[in-house]
N, C-alpha and C positions, 0 to 999 in steps of 0.2 A: 358327511362321509366323502363327498367329492366336490370338486369345483370344475365348472365348465366355462370356457372362454370361446364363445362363438362370436367372431369378430366381423361384423358387416362393415365394408369399406365404402358403401354408398351413403351419402348424407341424408337420403330421404327415407331411410328405414323407419325412423321414429322422429317425431317433432322434438324440438328443444324442450328440456324439462321446465324452463321458466315460462315459455309460451303456453305449455300445457297447463301449468298451474294458474296462469292468468285467465286462460280460457275457461278452466273449470270454475274459478271464482266467479266469473261473469255469469255463467250459466246457473250456478247455485243461487246467486242473488236474484236472477230473473225468476228462477223456480220458486223461491220464497215469496216473491211479490205476487206472482200469478196464482199460487196455491191459496192465497187469501181471497181470491175472487170466486166465480161460479164454476159449475161442472165443466163447461167447455174450455174455460181458461186452464183448469187443472189438467185436462186432456192434452192441451197444447204444451204445457210444461213437461209432461212425461215424454212427449214426442221430441221435444228439444233435447232432453237428456239422452235419449237414445241416439240422436244424431251426433251429440258430443262424443259419446263413447266410440262410435265408429270412426269419426273424424280424427280424434286425438290418438287413438291407439291402433288404428289400422283394421282392415277387414279380416275376418277369420278365414276367408277363402284364399287360395294361392294367388298372388299377383307379383308384379315386378319388384315391389318393395321387399318381398321375402327372399330375393335372389341376390347372392354375392358371387361375383366372378363366375356366373353360370350355375351356381349351386343353390338349390332350395334349402333354406334353413329348416323348414318344416320337415323335409325328407331327411336331412342330416340328423334330426332328432331320432329317427328310427335307428340309426347307427349308434347313437349315444344310449338309447334305450336297450339295444341288444347288449352292449358292453356292460351296462349296469345289471342286466339280468344274469349274465355270466358271472359277475362279481357277487351278486346277492345270493345266487344259487351255489356258490362255492366252487366254481370251475376256474376262476381267475382271482388273484389277490387284488389286483388293480391294474391300471394301464395308463399310458400316455399316448395320445393320438394327435396327429398333425396333418392338415391338408393345405396344399398351396397350389394356386392356379392363376395363370395370367399375371404373375407378379404380385399377387395378393394373398394374404393369409385368409383362408376361408373358414378354418375351424382349428381350434387347439383346445385340448381338454386333458385334465388330470382326474382320474377316477379311482375310487377305492383306496386300498392301502398299498404302500410300498413294502411293508412288512406286516404280515398277519400277526406274528408273535408280539411285536411291539405296538400293534394297532396304530401305526404311523401313517398318516394320510399321504397319498401320492402327491408329488409336486411336479410341475412341468420341467423343472431343472434337475430332477433326480438322475443319477448316473447308473447306467445299465451295462451288464456284460452283453456286448452285441455279438459275441461268438463269430459265426461264419459271415456276418455282415462286415467283418474285417476283410474278407476276400476281395470285394470290389475295390476297397480303398487301396490295398496293396497292389492289385492289378493295375489300377490307374497310376500309382506311383512308379511301378515298373515300366510302364509305357512312356512315362516322362523320360526315362533313360533311353528307351528305344528312339524317341525323337531326337536325342542327342547323338545318335549314331553308334552306340556301344555294341550293338548286335543286330542281327536279322532274325525275323521270326522263324525262318527256316533253318537257322543254325542248330547243329546238334548240341545238346547241353554239355556233352563231354568236352567240347572245345574250351569251356570255362571251368568245368568241374570234372576232372578226369575220372573220378570214381563211377561216373555214369556210363563208362565204356563197356563194362563187363557184367551188366545186370542180367540176371536169369529170369525166365518167365515160367510160372507154374503151368503144368498141364493137367493138374487136378487140384483145385482149390480146397476140396474137402479132405485132402491129405495133409494140408498145412504146409508150413515153411520147409519141412524136411521131406516133402513129397517130391515126385518126379518133376523135372524142369527141362526147358530147352533154351537155346541161345536166342538173342534178339534177331528178328528178321531185318529190322532196320533200327537205327539209333533213335532215341527219344529226342524230339525237337522242342525248342522253346514254345512254338505254337501249340504243341500238344500239352505242355504244362498249363498254359493259359486256358485251354478248352477242356481240361479233364479227360483227355483221350490218350494220355501217355501209358496207361495200364497200371498206374498206382491206385491204391485204395485209401480210404479214410478209416477203414476198420469197421464200417457200419453195415456191411452186406450180410452178416450172419453166418458166413462159411467159416470153416476151421481156420483158413488162412486170414480172413478178415479179423477174426477174434484175436489171433496172434499179433497181427499188425497193430490193432488198437491197444493191446496190452503193452507192446514194446514202445509205442510212440507216446502214449498218454498216461500210462500207469507206472511205468518204470521211470526213475529219475533221469532227467536230461539236463546237463549242465549249461547247454547253449543251443542256439538255433543250429549251428553246424553239427553238433552232436545228434540232434533229432533227425536232420537230413541224412547223416551217415547211417543212422539206424534204418531209416526208410529204404535206402539203396542196398542195404545188406539183406533185405528180404525179397523174395520173388515177386514179380509183377503178377497181377491177376489175369492179364491178357497181353497180347502183342500191341505195341504202340500203334495208334491210329485205327484200331479195329473195333473199338467200343468207346462209348461214353460211360465213365464210371466215376462217381463222386470221390474225390481224392484229396490227399495231403499235398498235392502239387504246389499250391501257393506258398508252402514253406520253402520250396526250392526257389520260387520267385523271390522271396524275402532274402534268401541267402545270396542270390545273384545281385540283388540291390546292394548288398554289402560288398560284393566282389567288384562291381562296377563303380560304386561311389566312394569306397574307402572309408565309410562310416557305418555305424550300426543302422539297421532298419528303423529303429526307434528314432534316432537322430535325423535320418533322412525324412521320415514322415513329418517330424516336428518342424524342420526347417523349410521343406518344400511344399507341404500341404497345410498342416495344422495352424502354424503361425500366420501365414498369409491369408488363410480362409477364416481366421479368428475362431478356430475350433478349440476354444480354451479348456474344454473339459474332456478332451479325447486323448487317450494314451494307454500304455500297457500297465500303468499303475495309477491308483487314485491318491492324490496328495493327502497328507495327514489331516489338513484342515477341511477337506471335503469328504472325509470318510462317512459323515452322517448323512450324506446324500446318496450313498450306495444302496441299490435295491437288491436284496438277497433273492436267490432262486427258491421256488416252492415246488412241492410235489404232493401227490395224493398218498396218504399213509395207509396202513393195513386196514384201517377202519373206514376207508373211503373218504377221509376228510383232508381238505387242502391245508398243508402246514408248511412252515419253513423247513427246507431240506437240512438234514443233519450235517451233510458235508457241503461246504462252500469253497469255491475256488478262491485262492488268495487275492486280495485287492492291493497288496503292496509287496515289494521284494521280488517281483517277476523279472527274470533275466532272459527268458526265451522270447525273442521278438519275432514271432512267427507271422506267417501270412494266412494260415488256415483259420485262426481265431486268436483271441488274446486281448483285443482292444476293448476299452470301456468308452462309453460315449453318452451323450444326451440327445434328446429328440431335436433340439435346436442345432447342435453341432452336425448331426447327420443330415439334417435338412440343408445346411450350408454346402456339404459335399454334393448332395443330390442336385442342388440348384446349379452348382458349377458344371456338373455333367450335362444337365438339361440345357444350360446356356452355351453349349458347344465348347466347353473347356475354359471358360473365363469367368472371373468373379472378382469383385472389389477392385476393378481396374487392372487386374493382372491376368496374364495368359498362362494357364497351367498345361493345357493340351490343345493341339490343333483340332478344329472341327472335323477334319478328315480322319484323325485318329479316333475321335469319339464315334464317328460313323462306323469305323472298322470294329471298334469294341462292341457296338450295339447291333451288329448284324449277325445273323445265324452263321456260325463257322463250322458246324458239324454235320450238315446234311440232315439225314433222318435218324442219326444215332441217339439223340436226346429224345426225339419224338417217340421212340420205341417204348420208353417207360413213362413219358409224360406227353400224351397226345396234344398236338397243336403247339408244342413248345420246341425251341431250339436253344442253342447256347452260343454266346459270343466270346469275347475276351474278358471274362470276369463276371458276366451277367447271364441269367436266364433270359430268353427272348420269346415273346409270344409271336408265333408264326401263322397261326390259323385259329381265329376266335371260335369259329363253329366247332372245330375239333376239340378245343379246350373245354367247351361247355361252361365257360365262366365269362361274365361281363368283362369287356376290355377293348383294347385296340391292337391291331397288328403292329408290331414294332415296339410295343411296351416292353420294358426291361426291368429286372427285379432281382432280389434274392432275399434270404431270411437267415435267422440264427437259431442255434440249438435250443435256446431258452425262450423260444417263441417271440422273436423280434422279426419284423417284416417291413419291407418297403417296396414300392414300385414307382417307376417314372414312365409317363406317357407323353412322348414328344408331340403326338398328334393333337392332344388336348392341352399341352403346356401345363402338365399336372404332375405333382408329386404327392404321395400319401405314405405315411409312416405310422406303424403301430408297434409300441414297445410294451412288453410285459416280461415277467421272469417266472416261467413254469417249465418243468421237465416232466416226462419226456416231450420231445418236439412233436407237434402236430401241424400239418398243413391246413387244418380246418380254418384257423383264423386268417390265414393268407387268402383263402377263398372267400371268407365272409367279408374281409376288408374290401376286396374288389366289388363284391356284390353290393355292399351298402354305399360305397363311395360312388360307384357309377350310377346307381339308381337315383342318387341325389343330384346328378349332373343333368340339368333340365334345359340349359341353353348352350348351344354350340359356340365355337369361336366366331 
């Protein structure tokens, strides 16, 4: 039902198979000879075989041979066991997991099924809807244009997209889009788009206005990215710019600005500037025809409480809205390449994508206490959530860790203090932060040696 690839990169974890075989043959020959003698000789033979088992296959207690890049393989098995329990008890269809530290692959596993309906085993190269894990990629791409001098973070968005000049702000979100409004106290800035403080919504807040925003953006047909952004700005903001952190569709505006500054579609820009040079060959807004069999459909719990393939699936081809909020498909290997580039200060494959100072700016808290109000111990940078206080967060980790997740329960985090990346991909709705917390819990408990 599953395959696990725990990859130790130390040569001493287990002896060579040939030498083990030769050693075993020697001991068996010795055992046969001695067993033909008296009682004391037979006792010696048994003792020799016990020594062989310990020498050839390692001790059962924890030692340095069980550790790869600071991770205990024995403790990592707790993580694998947890995921298998979730799969066997019907809470997850399957998952792909990947941990990387100090330049080494520590753990990589494909577990369970990619599709419960088809009973198709999960593979490490399967292709997932990464949903909101699109946001960090688009934010990074947008800041490549910042480095080229196209704009300042303090610029009003209306300088480039005039429709942002006259947006209204709701004074009662429970009255919906037709309720009372007031004018902007100050214009929306590019920095506020990157930090989700512009006053836009993603339609997830549950208020009347949120529900209407979700309906307009994601359930009504949109011909293009520009059409979706125009719909967004036609609706009232949920609050004044800069006065709250509110998870939003702002990255769609970033994607439209990428098109404005570059003169090509966001899809083309990502392909040319990120995906091709990073060799992210399985990432994009559509899955090629010859790779459709690697697509992982989303699952949900049915009325009988059973995990099943969802009746409605997002299209895997023909997508023309190249947004920043969601939309990309990717694999665990491809997303790891993106994370490694960010962890490495903006460079990979001998190429420079972003300056280390830009990465530093992206991964520091930019919103004060605004994000902490809803997520204790957390802040928000330019495209990433940031851990600011481990004690307040009540979850294992490091200050300065940055991360995000996707609506179908995809997760990643990057810890620069530990030179660590961890990714967990599955396809289940509705979203739950539970597996994000468990990912941190099981990854960090397995980290037994510091840098």
